[in-house]
N, C-alpha and C positions, 0 to 999 in steps of 0.2 A: 634608628636609621633604617633598619630592615622593614619596619612598618611603612615608612615613607616610600621606600623603594617599591614595596608591594603595591601600595595604592597608586603610585605613579605608573607602574607597569600595567595594572588593571585598567586605569583610565586611558592609557595609550591604546589598549586593545579594544575597549568598548566606547571610545569617545564619540563615535558616530551615533550609536544608539542613545547615549546620554544626551547629546546635543539635540537630536530629533525630539526626544520625549520632553526635554526641558522647554523647547520651543512650542511644542503642542500644549504643554501645561500652561505656559504663559499666554499663548494665543487663545486657548479655551477660556481662561479666566477673564481676560480682557473682553473677549467676545460676549461672554455671559453678562458681565457688568455693564458694558456699553450698550448692548442691544436689548437685554432682557433683565434689567435690574428692577427690584421692587421700588415703587415710588418713594422718593425721599431718602433712599439708602444706596449703598454700593454693594448690596447683597444680590447675587444673581439668582434668578428663579430656577435655573438649572446649573449646578456647579460641576461641569465636566472634569475639572482638575481632580476631583475626588477619585474618579475612575482611572485617570492617567497616573495618579500617584500610586494606586494599587498595582497597576501594570509595572511601574518602576520597581516596586518592592518584589514583585514576582520575578523580574528579570535580574535584579542586582542584589536582592537580599537586604541585609542591614545597612549596606552602603547607601541605600536609597534614603535613609533618614536625613542625611545632610542635603541630598539632591532635592527632595521634596520640600524641605524647609526653605532652601534657597529659592526654588521656583515660586513657592507661595509668597515669600518675601518680595520678590520682583513684581508680583501681582497686587498683593494687599498693601504694600508699603506706599506706593504713590497715591492710591485712593484714600488711604488713611490720612496722608498729609494734606489732602484737599479739604479735610474737615478739621484741620488743626485749629483754626480760629474758633470753631464751634465747640470742639471737645477739649481743647487745652493740650499743652505739651505733654503732661504726665499721662493723661488718658491715651493720647495718640501714641506715645512711646510704648505703653503697655500693650496696646493693640498690635503695634508693629512687631513686638517681640513674641506675644503669645499666639497670635493668629497663625503664623507659620508653624509654630511648635505644635499646636493642636491639629493642624492639617496633617503634619507628619505623623502625629500620634494616631490619628484616625486611619491612615493608610497602613501604618504598622500593625495596628490591632486587627484590621480586616485581613491582612496577610497572615498574621499568626493564627487567627481563628479559622481561617479557610484551609490553609495548608494543602491545597490541591492545585497549586500554581503550575505544576509540571504536567498537568493533564491537558492533552491537545484540544479537548472540548469538555463542556459540562456533561456529566452523567446525571442520572436521576438522583443518586445520592449526593453527587457533587452540587447539584442545584439546591438541594435542601441545605447543605452546609454553607454554600455561598450566600443564600438568603439570610441564614442565621448569623453568619459572620458579619455581613454588612449592617444588619440591624443592630447588633451589639456594638460594633465599632462606631457607627454613626450616633447611636444613643449616648455612649460614653463621651465622645468628643464634643458633640453638640450640647450636651448637658453642661459640660465644663465651660463651653463658650457662652452659653446663655447665662450661666451664673456669673461669668466674668463681666458680661454686659450689665447685669443687674448690680453687681458690686461697683462698677464704674459709673453707675447712674445713667447709662445710655437708654435704659428701658425702665418702666415702672413695674412693680410686682404683678399688677394685673395683666401686663403685656408679656409676662414670662412664657406662658404656654404658647402664645401665638408666635413669638420669636423662635422658640424651640422648634415648633412644627414647621415654620417657614424655612429655617436653615436645614433641618433634618430632611425634609422632602427634596430640597435642592440637591443635597449631597447624595441621597438615595437614588435620585434620577440619574445623576452623573455616573454613579457606579453601575446602575442597571443598564444604561445605554452603552457604556464604553466596554465593560468587561466581556460580555458575550460577543460583541463585535471583534474585540481583540483576539479572543479564542478562535473565532471563525477565521480571521485573517491568519492566525498562527497555524491553523490546521491546513488551510487550502486557500492561499491568497489568490490563486488563479481563478478559483470558482467564484470568489466574491466579485472579481473584476470581469467576469464573463459577460457576454452580451445578454443572455436571457435574464440574469439577475440584475444587471445594470439597468436595462429598460424596464424591468418590473419595479425596481426601486423608484425610477422616475415617475411611474404611474401612481405612486402612493399619494402624493399631494393633491391629485385631481379630485377625489371625493371630498377632501377637506375644503378645497376652493369652491366646489359646487355647493357645499353646505352653506356658504355665505349667501347663496341665492335661495336655497331651500334646505333647512336644517335636516330634513329627513334623508337627503341624499348622502349625508355622512355615513349612513348604514352601508353604502357601497364599499366603504373601506374594509369591512370585515371579510366579505368573500374574496376581495383582491388579496388581502394578507393571507387568508387561508390557502388560496391558490399558490401563492409564492412559497409558503411553508411546505405544502404537499409536494411541489415540484423540486424544491431546493433544500428541504429539511432544515437542520439547525442553522446552517449558513444563511438561508433565506429568512428564518425567524429573527436572527440577530440583526441583519441589515434592515429588515422591515421595521423592527422595533426602534432602531436608531433613527431611521428616516422619519417615521411617523411621529416619534417623540419630538424630534427637532422641529418638524413642521408645526406641530401644535404650539410649542414654545414661541416660535416666531409669530404665528398668527395671534396668539394671546397678547404677546408683548406689543404688537403693532395695533392692537385694538380691533382685530378681525376675528374674534372668537367665533368659530363656526356654529357653535350651539348656544351662544349667548348665555353662558353660565354665570355671568356677573362681571364685576370689574376688579382689576388689580389683584390683590392677594386672594380674594375669594375665587376668582376664575382660575388662577394658577393652582390653588390648592385642590380644587375639584379635578382639574385636568391631570395634575400630578398623580392623584389617587387612581384615576382611570388608567393612566399609562402603566403604573405599577401593578394594578389589579389585572389588566388585560395582558400585560407583558409576561407575567408569570406563566399562564397557560400557553401563551405563544411559544415561549422557550421550551416548556415541557413537551409540547407537541412536536417541536423540532427535534428534541432529544429522543423521543420515542420513535420517530420516523428514522432518525439516524441509526438508532439501535437495531431497528427492523432491517434497514438497508445493510448494515454491517453483518447482521446475522445471515441475511440472504447471500451476501458475498461469501461468507464463511461456509455456508452450506454448499454453494456452487463449487467452491474450491475443494471441499471434502468430497463431493460427488465426482468432480474431475479427477481428484487424486485416486479415489477408489476405482473409478472407471479405468484409469491408466494402469493401476495395479492389476485389475482383472484382465485387461488386454495383455499386459506383460506375462501374467500367469498362463493365459491361453496360448500365447506365442511360445512360452517355454514348454507347455504341455505338447503343443504341436511339434516342436523341435524334438522333444523326447520320443514322440510317436513315430517319427520318420528317420531318426538318427540312431546309428549303432553306438551304444554307450561306451564301448572301448576305443574305437578308432575315430569316432566323430564323423565318419563317412555315412552316407545314406544306408539304411538297413535294407534287407532283401525285399520286404514288402513295398517300400517306397521305390526301389529300383525296378521292380516288376511293373508298377504303375507308370513310371517314367518311360520304360521301354515300350509299353503298349501305346502310350500317348505319342511318343516320338515317332514310332513306326507309322501310326495313322497320319501324323502331320507330314512326314517325309514323303509318303506315298501319295497323299493328296496334292502336294505342291511339286512332286517329282524332284525332290532334292536328295542328294547323296547323304548317306549316313553309314558310319562304321562302328564296330563293336570290338572291344578287347576284353578277353577273360584271362586273368593271370593267376598264378598259384605260386606260393613260396615253396621253394624246393626243400625237400627233406625237413619240413617243419616239425614233423613228429619227433625227429631226433633232437631238435632244439628243446622241446618240452621234456623229453626223456632225460637229456643230459644236463640241462640247466634249470629245469623246473618251469611250471606254468607262469609264475610272475615274469621271468625273463622272456618267455614266449609272448606274453602280452605286450611287453615293451617292444619286441621285434615287430609285432603287428602294428603297434602305434607308430613306430618309426617308418615302416614301409608306407603306411597310409599318409603320413606327412610328406614323404618324398613324392609319392604319386600326386597328391593334391597340389604340391608346389610346382609340378612340372606340367600341369594341364591348363587349358584355357578356362576363362570364366564361364563359357557356354557349355563346357564339358561337364559330365556328371560322373561322380565316383561313388561306388557303393560296395559294401562288404557282402559278397554273394554267399559265402559259406564260412567254414572255420578259418581257413587261410587263403580263401579265394576272394578276388576282387573283380568287379565288373565295371567297365568304363564305357560310357556312351560318348561318341564323337560326332555331333551333328554337322551336316554340311561338309563332309570330308570323304574323299575317295579312299579306296583300298591302299593305294601306294603311299599316300600321305599318312594313313593310319598305321601302316607298317613302320614308317619312320618314327612316329610318335612312340610306338611300342618299343622299338630299339632304343630310343632315348630313355625311356623308363627303365629298361633292363640295365643299361649302362649306369644310370644314376643309382640304382639299388646296389649294383656290383661295386661301385666306387665308394660306397658308404661304409665306414667302420662301425660295426655293431658291437665291438669289444668282445667278440666270441673267438674261439679257437679256429673255427671254420668260417669262411665268408658266407654271407647270405645272398642267395641268388633267386631269380624268379624265372618261370616259364610262361610264355604268353601265346594265346591264340587270337588271330585277327580275322574278322569277317565283315564284308560289306553287305548291306541290305540289298536284296534283289527285288525286282518288281513283283508285286502281288505275293510276297513271301510273308508268312506269319511271324509274329514275334518269337513264338516257340521254336520254329524251324531255324530262325536266324541264330538264336542262342545255342541251339544244338550244333549247328555247323561251327560256331566259334569254339564251343566246348570240345568238339572233335579235333579241331586244330590245336587246342591246348594239349590234349593227350598225345597228339603227334609230336609236339615239341618235347614232351617228357620222354616219349619212346626214343627220340633221337639223342637223348643224353642230358636233357634239362639245360637251364641257363641259356635259353634261346627262344626265338619266336617261330611260329608256323602260321602260314596263311591258308585260310579255308578255301578248298577247291580252286 
């Protein structure tokens, strides 16, 4: 009961894929038999269902045994019944039973031998294993089928090799045309349906049609396919192989062999060998170009990653070079550079600018009474308070041991004094978890016309000392 429930649940989940592949299997079988069957038989010159059967095993695993056998029965059964009068009931019944079983066996063996069904595309090693797998699977299944025909008296002993080669080439072509195309669609369906590839594929039949007028024009097919593969890599190779192989089958079946290689089985056999022989290097070329493209993308990604890492490292190094490691404010060297640059800009455009120099009161006592680690924490906390109370355009830097310098662009002296008082009150109101409160003294100065950066800083520093002389925890305005 649990097995039935499991199968029912699986089918309910995958029924759309199952239905599509079953329809493709049956349609491919009927199309091959009705359009391109060998004279006097219902054996298709190209058996596309062999490739579709392998796809079903790649997608559904062992569950595909029943699905492939059922799809094959839907194709082979009606055509076998058409020869009932000729072959007899027993022979027809055996064919109806064993043909689907051998088709399912072939797909199963190819799947088991290959075992690369999860790969999004064929690799170089994957192509070798794929070719080995389909050759072994087709050889085993077609050998059994040919012996069955010999046993049933459908062929004479001297026809055994011809029947074996006829059916083997048909199945090999089906596998060779379908599987690469399926892998291409599986990897990038959009690329297969893209305009460049679509119109390139439409151009493939042109050289074959022109060959009907002049056989040498068939040579135009090779540069066209090479161009498609170079531009579109493995996807182009798979589609070009599918379209070219299909066109050849149709032309030979309709008696329009472009190179006049004979009639019937002879023409088909020669063209089948050409498709298989040329298709292998086509796919290999597509695989090599895909590998090269993937490697290029990988290298570009690595270069981009390394470049970004280098940029991040340079940015971090630049930050370390201009930042005080303890307080995360600008260091003195950077503040000196900023002061000179801002002075030049303010005087050029005649804009106001003010400066605040502040000092933590009695900071030496903090270090002496509580130790340097506590003193460092006080410095960090004061820096955070100052930074959080300033505008984004303002600049904060550590000027000395416990001194900080603040640049206030585009602000007059009165507004700068208000900012300084706001900072003083913010520090005073903060609990530093010490026995005595932490306070600051501040000196404020506005930049004068034609005043140098050094003179400006000196005036602000003098104002700071004035605030200290007056008792600390206050601000003083220069001149």
